[in-house]
All heavy atoms as TSV, in Angstrom:
chain	resi	resn	atom	element	x	y	z
A	1	MET	N	N	-30.506	-110.772	69.297
A	1	MET	CA	C	-30.390	-111.426	70.598
A	1	MET	C	C	-31.576	-111.060	71.470
A	1	MET	O	O	-32.125	-111.859	72.149
A	1	MET	CB	C	-29.063	-111.002	71.235
A	1	MET	CG	C	-28.875	-111.700	72.599
A	1	MET	SD	S	-28.577	-113.453	72.355
A	1	MET	CE	C	-27.495	-113.772	73.698
A	2	ASN	N	N	-31.895	-109.754	71.495
A	2	ASN	CA	C	-33.056	-109.295	72.274
A	2	ASN	C	C	-34.402	-109.875	71.782
A	2	ASN	O	O	-35.235	-110.224	72.587
A	2	ASN	CB	C	-33.093	-107.750	72.255
A	2	ASN	CG	C	-33.889	-107.160	73.427
A	2	ASN	OD1	O	-34.105	-107.878	74.382
A	2	ASN	ND2	N	-34.272	-105.915	73.307
A	3	ASP	N	N	-34.483	-110.011	70.528
A	3	ASP	CA	C	-35.713	-110.653	69.958
A	3	ASP	C	C	-35.848	-112.114	70.396
A	3	ASP	O	O	-36.970	-112.601	70.640
A	3	ASP	CB	C	-35.699	-110.564	68.383
A	3	ASP	CG	C	-35.863	-109.156	67.874
A	3	ASP	OD1	O	-36.411	-108.329	68.643
A	3	ASP	OD2	O	-35.540	-108.934	66.687
A	4	ASP	N	N	-34.692	-112.792	70.456
A	4	ASP	CA	C	-34.730	-114.206	70.957
A	4	ASP	C	C	-35.218	-114.280	72.384
A	4	ASP	O	O	-36.023	-115.174	72.728
A	4	ASP	CB	C	-33.364	-114.787	70.818
A	4	ASP	CG	C	-32.908	-115.012	69.366
A	4	ASP	OD1	O	-33.751	-115.085	68.510
A	4	ASP	OD2	O	-31.656	-115.175	69.154
A	5	ILE	N	N	-34.776	-113.363	73.205
A	5	ILE	CA	C	-35.197	-113.347	74.620
A	5	ILE	C	C	-36.720	-113.054	74.697
A	5	ILE	O	O	-37.456	-113.727	75.449
A	5	ILE	CB	C	-34.393	-112.351	75.416
A	5	ILE	CG1	C	-32.941	-112.838	75.505
A	5	ILE	CG2	C	-34.993	-112.179	76.808
A	5	ILE	CD1	C	-31.992	-111.831	76.155
A	6	VAL	N	N	-37.149	-112.129	73.917
A	6	VAL	CA	C	-38.600	-111.760	73.910
A	6	VAL	C	C	-39.409	-112.998	73.433
A	6	VAL	O	O	-40.469	-113.323	73.998
A	6	VAL	CB	C	-38.864	-110.535	73.013
A	6	VAL	CG1	C	-40.348	-110.314	72.849
A	6	VAL	CG2	C	-38.201	-109.309	73.652
A	7	ASP	N	N	-38.897	-113.635	72.408
A	7	ASP	CA	C	-39.606	-114.860	71.855
A	7	ASP	C	C	-39.652	-115.966	72.942
A	7	ASP	O	O	-40.679	-116.595	73.118
A	7	ASP	CB	C	-38.853	-115.354	70.617
A	7	ASP	CG	C	-39.536	-116.531	69.975
A	7	ASP	OD1	O	-40.791	-116.436	69.814
A	7	ASP	OD2	O	-38.886	-117.525	69.612
A	8	LEU	N	N	-38.559	-116.186	73.621
A	8	LEU	CA	C	-38.547	-117.203	74.689
A	8	LEU	C	C	-39.470	-116.824	75.857
A	8	LEU	O	O	-40.167	-117.702	76.359
A	8	LEU	CB	C	-37.125	-117.391	75.230
A	8	LEU	CG	C	-36.131	-118.090	74.316
A	8	LEU	CD1	C	-34.728	-118.080	74.908
A	8	LEU	CD2	C	-36.602	-119.560	74.086
A	9	GLN	N	N	-39.539	-115.558	76.184
A	9	GLN	CA	C	-40.428	-115.099	77.248
A	9	GLN	C	C	-41.906	-115.248	76.814
A	9	GLN	O	O	-42.733	-115.656	77.633
A	9	GLN	CB	C	-40.118	-113.666	77.638
A	9	GLN	CG	C	-38.851	-113.447	78.358
A	9	GLN	CD	C	-38.506	-111.988	78.593
A	9	GLN	OE1	O	-38.999	-111.158	77.881
A	9	GLN	NE2	N	-37.684	-111.742	79.603
A	10	THR	N	N	-42.142	-115.001	75.560
A	10	THR	CA	C	-43.553	-115.160	75.069
A	10	THR	C	C	-43.919	-116.616	75.090
A	10	THR	O	O	-45.037	-117.008	75.528
A	10	THR	CB	C	-43.587	-114.637	73.594
A	10	THR	OG1	O	-43.206	-113.263	73.574
A	10	THR	CG2	C	-45.026	-114.754	73.049
A	11	ARG	N	N	-43.027	-117.492	74.637
A	11	ARG	CA	C	-43.297	-118.934	74.670
A	11	ARG	C	C	-43.500	-119.423	76.102
A	11	ARG	O	O	-44.380	-120.237	76.360
A	11	ARG	CB	C	-42.184	-119.696	73.996
A	11	ARG	CG	C	-42.163	-119.575	72.500
A	11	ARG	CD	C	-41.055	-120.375	71.946
A	11	ARG	NE	N	-40.910	-120.196	70.484
A	11	ARG	CZ	C	-40.273	-120.983	69.726
A	11	ARG	NH1	N	-39.643	-121.998	70.165
A	11	ARG	NH2	N	-40.237	-120.676	68.432
A	12	LEU	N	N	-42.687	-118.933	76.992
A	12	LEU	CA	C	-42.801	-119.374	78.413
A	12	LEU	C	C	-44.118	-118.944	79.007
A	12	LEU	O	O	-44.806	-119.731	79.692
A	12	LEU	CB	C	-41.632	-118.786	79.234
A	12	LEU	CG	C	-41.652	-119.155	80.715
A	12	LEU	CD1	C	-41.529	-120.640	80.917
A	12	LEU	CD2	C	-40.532	-118.419	81.441
A	13	ALA	N	N	-44.578	-117.777	78.706
A	13	ALA	CA	C	-45.801	-117.249	79.188
A	13	ALA	C	C	-46.990	-118.076	78.603
A	13	ALA	O	O	-47.952	-118.439	79.290
A	13	ALA	CB	C	-46.030	-115.794	78.837
A	14	PHE	N	N	-46.862	-118.437	77.358
A	14	PHE	CA	C	-47.913	-119.277	76.671
A	14	PHE	C	C	-47.960	-120.640	77.282
A	14	PHE	O	O	-49.021	-121.158	77.597
A	14	PHE	CB	C	-47.608	-119.340	75.191
A	14	PHE	CG	C	-48.588	-120.181	74.434
A	14	PHE	CD1	C	-49.876	-119.731	74.194
A	14	PHE	CD2	C	-48.239	-121.455	73.932
A	14	PHE	CE1	C	-50.759	-120.473	73.494
A	14	PHE	CE2	C	-49.141	-122.189	73.272
A	14	PHE	CZ	C	-50.395	-121.741	73.022
A	15	GLN	N	N	-46.785	-121.207	77.557
A	15	GLN	CA	C	-46.732	-122.540	78.145
A	15	GLN	C	C	-47.245	-122.543	79.598
A	15	GLN	O	O	-47.877	-123.467	80.052
A	15	GLN	CB	C	-45.295	-123.100	78.100
A	15	GLN	CG	C	-44.865	-123.467	76.727
A	15	GLN	CD	C	-43.421	-123.960	76.663
A	15	GLN	OE1	O	-42.700	-123.903	77.675
A	15	GLN	NE2	N	-43.017	-124.408	75.504
A	16	ASP	N	N	-46.948	-121.441	80.319
A	16	ASP	CA	C	-47.456	-121.309	81.694
A	16	ASP	C	C	-48.995	-121.296	81.654
A	16	ASP	O	O	-49.641	-121.932	82.495
A	16	ASP	CB	C	-46.941	-120.065	82.377
A	16	ASP	CG	C	-45.548	-120.184	82.849
A	16	ASP	OD1	O	-45.012	-121.358	82.915
A	16	ASP	OD2	O	-44.903	-119.152	83.151
A	17	GLY	N	N	-49.564	-120.559	80.700
A	17	GLY	CA	C	-51.010	-120.526	80.555
A	17	GLY	C	C	-51.591	-121.911	80.240
A	17	GLY	O	O	-52.615	-122.325	80.826
A	18	LEU	N	N	-50.955	-122.618	79.330
A	18	LEU	CA	C	-51.429	-123.982	78.997
A	18	LEU	C	C	-51.305	-124.906	80.162
A	18	LEU	O	O	-52.236	-125.740	80.428
A	18	LEU	CB	C	-50.637	-124.536	77.810
A	18	LEU	CG	C	-50.889	-124.023	76.430
A	18	LEU	CD1	C	-49.954	-124.601	75.378
A	18	LEU	CD2	C	-52.356	-124.305	76.057
A	19	LEU	N	N	-50.255	-124.815	80.931
A	19	LEU	CA	C	-50.116	-125.692	82.103
A	19	LEU	C	C	-51.264	-125.392	83.126
A	19	LEU	O	O	-51.765	-126.297	83.744
A	19	LEU	CB	C	-48.731	-125.480	82.748
A	19	LEU	CG	C	-47.583	-126.170	82.060
A	19	LEU	CD1	C	-46.290	-125.818	82.698
A	19	LEU	CD2	C	-47.744	-127.666	82.045
A	20	GLU	N	N	-51.551	-124.168	83.317
A	20	GLU	CA	C	-52.629	-123.783	84.235
A	20	GLU	C	C	-53.945	-124.345	83.735
A	20	GLU	O	O	-54.741	-124.883	84.573
A	20	GLU	CB	C	-52.701	-122.261	84.381
A	20	GLU	CG	C	-53.758	-121.819	85.412
A	20	GLU	CD	C	-53.441	-122.305	86.815
A	20	GLU	OE1	O	-52.307	-122.467	87.204
A	20	GLU	OE2	O	-54.465	-122.572	87.505
A	21	GLN	N	N	-54.205	-124.230	82.424
A	21	GLN	CA	C	-55.430	-124.777	81.856
A	21	GLN	C	C	-55.511	-126.306	82.073
A	21	GLN	O	O	-56.570	-126.882	82.416
A	21	GLN	CB	C	-55.576	-124.452	80.417
A	21	GLN	CG	C	-55.904	-123.020	80.122
A	21	GLN	CD	C	-55.905	-122.656	78.631
A	21	GLN	OE1	O	-55.490	-123.496	77.788
A	21	GLN	NE2	N	-56.436	-121.525	78.267
A	22	LEU	N	N	-54.395	-126.967	81.784
A	22	LEU	CA	C	-54.324	-128.440	81.948
A	22	LEU	C	C	-54.551	-128.799	83.423
A	22	LEU	O	O	-55.238	-129.786	83.692
A	22	LEU	CB	C	-53.040	-128.973	81.441
A	22	LEU	CG	C	-52.833	-129.033	79.914
A	22	LEU	CD1	C	-51.370	-129.391	79.577
A	22	LEU	CD2	C	-53.788	-130.006	79.270
A	23	ASN	N	N	-53.969	-128.061	84.267
A	23	ASN	CA	C	-54.131	-128.316	85.742
A	23	ASN	C	C	-55.598	-128.237	86.135
A	23	ASN	O	O	-56.093	-129.059	86.871
A	23	ASN	CB	C	-53.247	-127.355	86.568
A	23	ASN	CG	C	-53.338	-127.737	88.003
A	23	ASN	OD1	O	-53.192	-128.905	88.393
A	23	ASN	ND2	N	-53.503	-126.706	88.846
A	24	GLU	N	N	-56.283	-127.190	85.621
A	24	GLU	CA	C	-57.688	-127.037	85.912
A	24	GLU	C	C	-58.505	-128.209	85.401
A	24	GLU	O	O	-59.428	-128.709	86.072
A	24	GLU	CB	C	-58.197	-125.724	85.331
A	24	GLU	CG	C	-57.703	-124.515	86.032
A	24	GLU	CD	C	-58.105	-123.197	85.330
A	24	GLU	OE1	O	-58.928	-123.202	84.369
A	24	GLU	OE2	O	-57.569	-122.155	85.771
A	25	VAL	N	N	-58.186	-128.663	84.181
A	25	VAL	CA	C	-58.931	-129.810	83.606
A	25	VAL	C	C	-58.701	-131.057	84.387
A	25	VAL	O	O	-59.603	-131.772	84.722
A	25	VAL	CB	C	-58.501	-130.015	82.100
A	25	VAL	CG1	C	-59.001	-131.324	81.592
A	25	VAL	CG2	C	-58.985	-128.856	81.249
A	26	VAL	N	N	-57.437	-131.328	84.785
A	26	VAL	CA	C	-57.095	-132.511	85.562
A	26	VAL	C	C	-57.738	-132.468	86.903
A	26	VAL	O	O	-58.340	-133.469	87.382
A	26	VAL	CB	C	-55.578	-132.694	85.673
A	26	VAL	CG1	C	-55.186	-133.769	86.654
A	26	VAL	CG2	C	-54.992	-132.998	84.295
A	27	THR	N	N	-57.754	-131.297	87.553
A	27	THR	CA	C	-58.406	-131.175	88.827
A	27	THR	C	C	-59.897	-131.424	88.755
A	27	THR	O	O	-60.497	-132.122	89.590
A	27	THR	CB	C	-58.130	-129.779	89.443
A	27	THR	OG1	O	-56.708	-129.560	89.532
A	27	THR	CG2	C	-58.756	-129.581	90.806
A	28	SER	N	N	-60.544	-130.848	87.725
A	28	SER	CA	C	-61.946	-131.025	87.501
A	28	SER	C	C	-62.308	-132.508	87.251
A	28	SER	O	O	-63.241	-133.032	87.825
A	28	SER	CB	C	-62.370	-130.147	86.333
A	28	SER	OG	O	-63.756	-130.466	86.004
A	29	GLN	N	N	-61.473	-133.123	86.475
A	29	GLN	CA	C	-61.702	-134.567	86.166
A	29	GLN	C	C	-61.524	-135.418	87.377
A	29	GLN	O	O	-62.280	-136.386	87.612
A	29	GLN	CB	C	-60.836	-135.002	85.036
A	29	GLN	CG	C	-61.217	-134.505	83.681
A	29	GLN	CD	C	-60.255	-134.995	82.568
A	29	GLN	OE1	O	-59.179	-135.416	82.832
A	29	GLN	NE2	N	-60.769	-134.886	81.356
A	30	GLN	N	N	-60.556	-135.113	88.254
A	30	GLN	CA	C	-60.367	-135.887	89.478
A	30	GLN	C	C	-61.555	-135.712	90.409
A	30	GLN	O	O	-61.962	-136.675	91.014
A	30	GLN	CB	C	-59.039	-135.471	90.159
A	30	GLN	CG	C	-58.743	-136.324	91.378
A	30	GLN	CD	C	-58.541	-137.784	91.026
A	30	GLN	OE1	O	-57.816	-138.132	90.092
A	30	GLN	NE2	N	-59.258	-138.660	91.726
A	31	GLN	N	N	-62.041	-134.495	90.482
A	31	GLN	CA	C	-63.246	-134.275	91.319
A	31	GLN	C	C	-64.437	-135.057	90.795
A	31	GLN	O	O	-65.211	-135.691	91.566
A	31	GLN	CB	C	-63.589	-132.778	91.390
A	31	GLN	CG	C	-62.552	-131.985	92.148
A	31	GLN	CD	C	-62.814	-130.475	92.048
A	31	GLN	OE1	O	-63.569	-130.000	91.189
A	31	GLN	NE2	N	-62.130	-129.672	92.852
A	32	GLN	N	N	-64.580	-135.129	89.525
A	32	GLN	CA	C	-65.671	-135.894	88.881
A	32	GLN	C	C	-65.437	-137.378	89.133
A	32	GLN	O	O	-66.409	-138.096	89.448
A	32	GLN	CB	C	-65.731	-135.637	87.363
A	32	GLN	CG	C	-66.893	-136.271	86.713
A	32	GLN	CD	C	-66.957	-135.982	85.245
A	32	GLN	OE1	O	-66.023	-135.521	84.613
A	32	GLN	NE2	N	-68.095	-136.233	84.618
A	33	ILE	N	N	-64.253	-137.840	89.020
A	33	ILE	CA	C	-63.963	-139.272	89.313
A	33	ILE	C	C	-64.288	-139.607	90.770
A	33	ILE	O	O	-64.926	-140.651	91.050
A	33	ILE	CB	C	-62.488	-139.590	88.975
A	33	ILE	CG1	C	-62.303	-139.601	87.469
A	33	ILE	CG2	C	-62.085	-140.922	89.597
A	33	ILE	CD1	C	-60.835	-139.676	87.043
A	34	ASP	N	N	-63.869	-138.713	91.656
A	34	ASP	CA	C	-64.174	-138.921	93.101
A	34	ASP	C	C	-65.718	-138.985	93.353
A	34	ASP	O	O	-66.203	-139.859	94.088
A	34	ASP	CB	C	-63.605	-137.827	93.935
A	34	ASP	CG	C	-62.041	-137.857	93.963
A	34	ASP	OD1	O	-61.488	-138.904	93.629
A	34	ASP	OD2	O	-61.475	-136.834	94.326
A	35	ARG	N	N	-66.498	-138.109	92.733
A	35	ARG	CA	C	-67.919	-138.129	92.862
A	35	ARG	C	C	-68.484	-139.406	92.304
A	35	ARG	O	O	-69.391	-140.041	92.919
A	35	ARG	CB	C	-68.594	-136.922	92.170
A	35	ARG	CG	C	-68.432	-135.614	92.923
A	35	ARG	CD	C	-69.295	-134.499	92.335
A	35	ARG	NE	N	-69.137	-134.347	90.912
A	35	ARG	CZ	C	-68.258	-133.469	90.349
A	35	ARG	NH1	N	-67.500	-132.728	91.118
A	35	ARG	NH2	N	-68.180	-133.361	89.065
A	36	LEU	N	N	-68.038	-139.820	91.148
A	36	LEU	CA	C	-68.550	-141.048	90.527
A	36	LEU	C	C	-68.207	-142.295	91.331
A	36	LEU	O	O	-69.071	-143.198	91.474
A	36	LEU	CB	C	-68.011	-141.223	89.070
A	36	LEU	CG	C	-68.492	-140.226	88.098
A	36	LEU	CD1	C	-67.734	-140.346	86.737
A	36	LEU	CD2	C	-70.009	-140.406	87.817
A	37	GLU	N	N	-67.005	-142.310	91.929
A	37	GLU	CA	C	-66.654	-143.473	92.762
A	37	GLU	C	C	-67.520	-143.500	94.001
A	37	GLU	O	O	-67.939	-144.565	94.435
A	37	GLU	CB	C	-65.168	-143.363	93.171
A	37	GLU	CG	C	-64.215	-143.724	92.085
A	37	GLU	CD	C	-62.724	-143.566	92.484
A	37	GLU	OE1	O	-62.486	-142.801	93.454
A	37	GLU	OE2	O	-61.873	-144.179	91.837
A	38	SER	N	N	-67.855	-142.363	94.534
A	38	SER	CA	C	-68.702	-142.306	95.706
A	38	SER	C	C	-70.131	-142.790	95.328
A	38	SER	O	O	-70.781	-143.549	96.109
A	38	SER	CB	C	-68.772	-140.903	96.258
A	38	SER	OG	O	-69.705	-140.719	97.289
A	39	GLN	N	N	-70.621	-142.352	94.219
A	39	GLN	CA	C	-71.954	-142.808	93.742
A	39	GLN	C	C	-71.958	-144.293	93.490
A	39	GLN	O	O	-72.923	-144.995	93.854
A	39	GLN	CB	C	-72.335	-142.026	92.498
A	39	GLN	CG	C	-72.669	-140.579	92.753
A	39	GLN	CD	C	-72.931	-139.807	91.419
A	39	GLN	OE1	O	-72.679	-140.289	90.342
A	39	GLN	NE2	N	-73.447	-138.600	91.601
A	40	ILE	N	N	-70.905	-144.816	92.925
A	40	ILE	CA	C	-70.831	-146.221	92.633
A	40	ILE	C	C	-70.803	-147.091	93.951
A	40	ILE	O	O	-71.528	-148.062	94.077
A	40	ILE	CB	C	-69.590	-146.581	91.795
A	40	ILE	CG1	C	-69.817	-146.148	90.353
A	40	ILE	CG2	C	-69.298	-148.090	91.822
A	40	ILE	CD1	C	-68.598	-146.242	89.446
A	41	ALA	N	N	-70.085	-146.544	94.946
A	41	ALA	CA	C	-70.040	-147.236	96.243
A	41	ALA	C	C	-71.415	-147.176	96.862
A	41	ALA	O	O	-71.840	-148.205	97.465
A	41	ALA	CB	C	-69.016	-146.556	97.151
A	42	ALA	N	N	-72.153	-146.083	96.731
A	42	ALA	CA	C	-73.473	-146.007	97.370
A	42	ALA	C	C	-74.457	-146.937	96.617
A	42	ALA	O	O	-75.260	-147.628	97.239
A	42	ALA	CB	C	-73.995	-144.552	97.251
A	43	LEU	N	N	-74.353	-147.013	95.272
A	43	LEU	CA	C	-75.183	-147.924	94.489
A	43	LEU	C	C	-74.879	-149.385	94.863
A	43	LEU	O	O	-75.775	-150.197	94.990
A	43	LEU	CB	C	-75.033	-147.694	93.039
A	43	LEU	CG	C	-75.649	-146.404	92.453
A	43	LEU	CD1	C	-75.236	-146.200	91.029
A	43	LEU	CD2	C	-77.139	-146.496	92.581
A	44	LYS	N	N	-73.579	-149.691	95.018
A	44	LYS	CA	C	-73.185	-151.013	95.383
A	44	LYS	C	C	-73.810	-151.415	96.756
A	44	LYS	O	O	-74.371	-152.539	96.920
A	44	LYS	CB	C	-71.664	-151.156	95.428
A	44	LYS	CG	C	-71.168	-152.543	95.734
A	44	LYS	CD	C	-69.649	-152.553	95.732
A	44	LYS	CE	C	-69.145	-153.936	96.150
A	44	LYS	NZ	N	-67.726	-154.036	96.268
A	45	SER	N	N	-73.703	-150.524	97.671
A	45	SER	CA	C	-74.238	-150.769	99.006
A	45	SER	C	C	-75.759	-150.967	98.933
A	45	SER	O	O	-76.317	-151.862	99.572
A	45	SER	CB	C	-73.900	-149.641	99.902
A	45	SER	OG	O	-74.498	-149.752	101.134
A	46	GLN	N	N	-76.411	-150.127	98.124
A	46	GLN	CA	C	-77.842	-150.243	97.981
A	46	GLN	C	C	-78.256	-151.507	97.329
A	46	GLN	O	O	-79.220	-152.190	97.746
A	46	GLN	CB	C	-78.319	-149.044	97.136
A	46	GLN	CG	C	-79.845	-148.912	97.071
A	46	GLN	CD	C	-80.279	-147.696	96.224
A	46	GLN	OE1	O	-79.466	-147.179	95.452
A	46	GLN	NE2	N	-81.498	-147.258	96.407
A	47	MET	N	N	-77.477	-151.950	96.325
A	47	MET	CA	C	-77.790	-153.210	95.669
A	47	MET	C	C	-77.636	-154.412	96.643
A	47	MET	O	O	-78.415	-155.329	96.613
A	47	MET	CB	C	-76.878	-153.370	94.421
A	47	MET	CG	C	-77.196	-152.479	93.296
A	47	MET	SD	S	-78.723	-152.887	92.439
A	47	MET	CE	C	-78.239	-154.343	91.620
A	48	GLU	N	N	-76.524	-154.367	97.401
A	48	GLU	CA	C	-76.316	-155.427	98.362
A	48	GLU	C	C	-77.419	-155.510	99.407
A	48	GLU	O	O	-77.846	-156.588	99.757
A	48	GLU	CB	C	-74.926	-155.257	99.036
A	48	GLU	CG	C	-73.759	-155.567	98.116
A	48	GLU	CD	C	-72.427	-155.241	98.702
A	48	GLU	OE1	O	-72.392	-154.544	99.794
A	48	GLU	OE2	O	-71.409	-155.528	98.066
A	49	SER	N	N	-77.850	-154.358	99.808
A	49	SER	CA	C	-78.948	-154.308	100.794
A	49	SER	C	C	-80.240	-154.852	100.200
A	49	SER	O	O	-80.929	-155.611	100.864
A	49	SER	CB	C	-79.170	-152.850	101.270
A	49	SER	OG	O	-80.243	-152.741	102.110
A	50	MET	N	N	-80.526	-154.451	98.958
A	50	MET	CA	C	-81.699	-154.982	98.269
A	50	MET	C	C	-81.627	-156.479	98.068
A	50	MET	O	O	-82.610	-157.200	98.300
A	50	MET	CB	C	-81.900	-154.289	96.931
A	50	MET	CG	C	-82.318	-152.833	97.046
A	50	MET	SD	S	-82.296	-151.957	95.473
A	50	MET	CE	C	-83.422	-152.917	94.498
A	51	HIS	N	N	-80.426	-156.971	97.812
A	51	HIS	CA	C	-80.249	-158.401	97.556
A	51	HIS	C	C	-80.485	-159.149	98.860
A	51	HIS	O	O	-81.148	-160.161	98.922
A	51	HIS	CB	C	-78.863	-158.670	97.023
A	51	HIS	CG	C	-78.574	-160.088	96.725
A	51	HIS	ND1	N	-79.185	-160.786	95.683
A	51	HIS	CD2	C	-77.788	-161.013	97.325
A	51	HIS	CE1	C	-78.791	-162.017	95.676
A	51	HIS	NE2	N	-77.908	-162.183	96.643
A	52	GLN	N	N	-79.952	-158.614	99.963
A	52	GLN	CA	C	-80.117	-159.261	101.278
A	52	GLN	C	C	-81.607	-159.275	101.670
A	52	GLN	O	O	-82.117	-160.265	102.169
A	52	GLN	CB	C	-79.281	-158.457	102.329
A	52	GLN	CG	C	-77.825	-158.520	102.130
A	52	GLN	CD	C	-77.150	-159.539	103.007
A	52	GLN	OE1	O	-77.703	-159.973	103.981
A	52	GLN	NE2	N	-75.976	-159.927	102.635
A	53	THR	N	N	-82.285	-158.153	101.461
A	53	THR	CA	C	-83.710	-158.069	101.753
A	53	THR	C	C	-84.524	-159.060	100.959
A	53	THR	O	O	-85.410	-159.772	101.508
A	53	THR	CB	C	-84.187	-156.667	101.521
A	53	THR	OG1	O	-83.421	-155.720	102.302
A	53	THR	CG2	C	-85.668	-156.487	101.880
A	54	GLN	N	N	-84.173	-159.185	99.682
A	54	GLN	CA	C	-84.871	-160.100	98.787
A	54	GLN	C	C	-84.645	-161.542	99.225
A	54	GLN	O	O	-85.608	-162.380	99.287
A	54	GLN	CB	C	-84.438	-159.913	97.390
A	54	GLN	CG	C	-85.237	-160.691	96.354
A	54	GLN	CD	C	-84.776	-160.459	94.945
A	54	GLN	OE1	O	-83.637	-160.060	94.720
A	54	GLN	NE2	N	-85.610	-160.724	93.994
A	55	LEU	N	N	-83.411	-161.878	99.640
A	55	LEU	CA	C	-83.141	-163.241	100.064
A	55	LEU	C	C	-83.890	-163.563	101.391
A	55	LEU	O	O	-84.443	-164.651	101.562
A	55	LEU	CB	C	-81.639	-163.395	100.338
A	55	LEU	CG	C	-80.764	-163.542	99.100
A	55	LEU	CD1	C	-79.322	-163.584	99.476
A	55	LEU	CD2	C	-81.206	-164.693	98.253
A	56	MET	N	N	-83.970	-162.568	102.286
A	56	MET	CA	C	-84.680	-162.755	103.539
A	56	MET	C	C	-86.183	-162.963	103.259
A	56	MET	O	O	-86.841	-163.776	103.874
A	56	MET	CB	C	-84.411	-161.592	104.483
A	56	MET	CG	C	-83.022	-161.547	105.051
A	56	MET	SD	S	-82.648	-160.080	105.999
A	56	MET	CE	C	-84.018	-160.063	107.216
A	57	GLN	N	N	-86.740	-162.198	102.364
A	57	GLN	CA	C	-88.124	-162.306	102.037
A	57	GLN	C	C	-88.444	-163.659	101.436
A	57	GLN	O	O	-89.449	-164.271	101.714
A	57	GLN	CB	C	-88.592	-161.140	101.135
A	57	GLN	CG	C	-88.629	-159.815	101.823
A	57	GLN	CD	C	-88.958	-158.694	100.809
A	57	GLN	OE1	O	-88.960	-158.868	99.644
A	57	GLN	NE2	N	-89.231	-157.538	101.382
A	58	GLN	N	N	-87.579	-164.128	100.572
A	58	GLN	CA	C	-87.807	-165.402	99.941
A	58	GLN	C	C	-87.751	-166.554	100.924
A	58	GLN	O	O	-88.465	-167.531	100.853
A	58	GLN	CB	C	-86.770	-165.677	98.796
A	58	GLN	CG	C	-87.023	-164.826	97.602
A	58	GLN	CD	C	-85.969	-165.027	96.506
A	58	GLN	OE1	O	-84.931	-165.698	96.777
A	58	GLN	NE2	N	-86.184	-164.431	95.358
A	59	SER	N	N	-86.837	-166.462	101.906
A	59	SER	CA	C	-86.723	-167.526	102.881
A	59	SER	C	C	-87.891	-167.541	103.894
A	59	SER	O	O	-88.234	-168.574	104.405
A	59	SER	CB	C	-85.378	-167.408	103.635
A	59	SER	OG	O	-85.385	-166.263	104.419
A	60	ASP	N	N	-88.518	-166.399	104.074
A	60	ASP	CA	C	-89.672	-166.287	104.974
A	60	ASP	C	C	-90.935	-166.725	104.279
A	60	ASP	O	O	-91.933	-167.066	104.991
A	60	ASP	CB	C	-89.877	-164.844	105.457
A	60	ASP	CG	C	-88.711	-164.351	106.377
A	60	ASP	OD1	O	-88.000	-165.287	106.879
A	60	ASP	OD2	O	-88.591	-163.154	106.585
A	61	GLU	N	N	-90.942	-166.825	103.000
A	61	GLU	CA	C	-92.187	-167.212	102.274
A	61	GLU	C	C	-92.421	-168.719	102.360
A	61	GLU	O	O	-91.549	-169.523	102.271
A	61	GLU	CB	C	-91.935	-166.858	100.800
A	61	GLU	CG	C	-93.018	-166.010	100.196
A	61	GLU	CD	C	-92.689	-165.672	98.722
A	61	GLU	OE1	O	-92.820	-166.611	97.868
A	61	GLU	OE2	O	-92.212	-164.582	98.500
A	62	PRO	N	N	-93.643	-169.087	102.693
A	62	PRO	CA	C	-93.951	-170.537	102.735
A	62	PRO	C	C	-93.902	-171.143	101.329
A	62	PRO	O	O	-94.110	-170.414	100.322
A	62	PRO	CB	C	-95.359	-170.578	103.278
A	62	PRO	CG	C	-95.930	-169.284	102.995
A	62	PRO	CD	C	-94.808	-168.258	102.943
A	63	PRO	N	N	-93.618	-172.394	101.219
A	63	PRO	CA	C	-93.523	-173.017	99.900
A	63	PRO	C	C	-94.973	-173.036	99.212
A	63	PRO	O	O	-95.938	-172.956	99.923
A	63	PRO	CB	C	-93.048	-174.422	100.141
A	63	PRO	CG	C	-93.288	-174.635	101.569
A	63	PRO	CD	C	-93.305	-173.291	102.249
A	64	PRO	N	N	-94.988	-173.029	97.951
A	64	PRO	CA	C	-96.275	-173.063	97.272
A	64	PRO	C	C	-97.041	-174.342	97.629
A	64	PRO	O	O	-96.452	-175.373	98.085
A	64	PRO	CB	C	-95.923	-173.025	95.782
A	64	PRO	CG	C	-94.450	-172.955	95.685
A	64	PRO	CD	C	-93.865	-172.996	97.017
A	65	PRO	N	N	-98.369	-174.370	97.460
A	65	PRO	CA	C	-99.190	-175.501	97.863
A	65	PRO	C	C	-98.822	-176.840	97.191
A	65	PRO	O	O	-99.035	-177.913	97.715
A	65	PRO	CB	C	-100.593	-175.090	97.475
A	65	PRO	CG	C	-100.544	-173.686	97.102
A	65	PRO	CD	C	-99.130	-173.319	96.903
A	66	HIS	N	N	-98.267	-176.817	96.033
A	66	HIS	CA	C	-98.006	-178.086	95.312
A	66	HIS	C	C	-96.762	-178.827	95.823
A	66	HIS	O	O	-96.424	-179.834	95.327
A	66	HIS	CB	C	-97.893	-177.867	93.781
A	66	HIS	CG	C	-96.778	-176.983	93.401
A	66	HIS	ND1	N	-96.929	-175.579	93.428
A	66	HIS	CD2	C	-95.563	-177.163	92.901
A	66	HIS	CE1	C	-95.814	-174.994	92.957
A	66	HIS	NE2	N	-94.957	-175.992	92.653
A	67	TYR	N	N	-96.084	-178.292	96.845
A	67	TYR	CA	C	-94.920	-178.990	97.418
A	67	TYR	C	C	-95.274	-179.933	98.471
A	67	TYR	O	O	-95.927	-179.952	99.305
A	67	TYR	CB	C	-93.887	-177.947	97.980
A	67	TYR	CG	C	-92.949	-177.448	96.920
A	67	TYR	CD1	C	-93.102	-176.176	96.314
A	67	TYR	CD2	C	-91.863	-178.227	96.483
A	67	TYR	CE1	C	-92.219	-175.708	95.414
A	67	TYR	CE2	C	-91.024	-177.759	95.483
A	67	TYR	CZ	C	-91.169	-176.546	94.941
A	67	TYR	OH	O	-90.287	-176.074	94.038
């Protein structure tokens, strides 16, 4: 009976360690996801800005001479 309790305590300690490791991995991955989402939003904003600038430059350009 005492061996069973020691075995259960050992398993519980091992599972607690695994849960802590998994929590660290999940937390790290969430931080990475947050950083990537922020970078994507910045790139999207930059692309939209470049697109707007390009459209404005094209509309300001006079037509070529053959028109």
